N, C-alpha and C positions, 0 to 999 in steps of 0.2 A: 761256179760261173755266175756272174751277176748280169742282170739284164737292166738296161736303162729304161726308165719310164719317160716316154715322150709326151710332153704337154704342149699343146698348141698355144701360141701367144694370143690368139683370138679367144680361146677358152679362158685364159687368165684375165683378159680384158673384160669378158662377160661377167666373171665372178666379181671383179672389182666394181663394175657398174652396179651390180645387184646390191652389193654391200653399201655403196654410196647412196643408192636410192632408199634403202631401208633406214639408214641413219638420218637422211634429210626428212623423211616422213615422221620419224620419232621427234625430231626437233620442232616441226610444225605443230604436232599434237601437244607438245609441252608449252608452246608459245601462247596459245589461246585456251582459256578454261572452257569446259564443256557448256553448251547452251542447255538451259533447263526450261521446259515448257510449263506454264501455269496450268493447274488442273481446276476444273469447275468447282470442286469442293473447297478451294482456297479463296474463292471470290468474296465470301461474306465473313471471313475470319476476323477475329479481334486480335490485333497485333500488339506485341510488346514494344517498348521504346528502345530496344537494343540497337546499336549502330554496327551493322555488318553489311556495308554497302553492296549493292548489285547494280548492274547496268541493264536497264529494262528496254525491251523492244516495244515501243508504244505506237499504236496506230494513230496517224495524223488525220485521217478522214479524207485526205487529198486523193482525188482520182483524176489523173491527167496523163496525157500521152508523152509528156516531155521527160527526159532523163533527169532534169534538174528539179523535178517535183517528186520527192520520195513519199511513199505511202506510209513509211514508219520513220521514227527518229529514236535515238538512244538517249535515255534520261536516267540519271543516277537516283535511286531510291535508297532510303536508309537501311532497308533490309528486304529479304525476299517476300515476307508476309505483306509488307506495305506495297510492294510492286504488284503482287498477284491479286491484291484487293482491288486494284484499279482495273475495271472491265476493259480498258483499252490496251492493257499489257498482254501480249501473247506469251512472253517468256523473258528470261534474263540470263546474264553471264555473271559469275561472281566478280566482285571488285567494282571500283568506280569506273565510269565511262572513260574518263581521261587516261586512266592507266592501262586500258585495253589496247593491245597491239592491233594496228590496222583499223582503229576506230576513227571515223572522220567527224 
């Protein structure tokens, strides 16, 4: 004698939503490379002239209450060493600033 397993449509919908959410999070993580913070030990480094561009997060020094006045801007540096040698850089993303998704 066989017994039928009853699965609620609501349970199936919940499982599908969880799968969809997990997939969309993986795609977002693949879209933007990880942000790397500069360490204090990198500030006085002697850098090579290799070209492996990074998009650095540079302090502008602007301190204002308006949304149109950002405190940082993104600038492409030739490599991570060059970016972190600048004391105004807090960190960087691999790649040129133009090629980063969501960069303005």
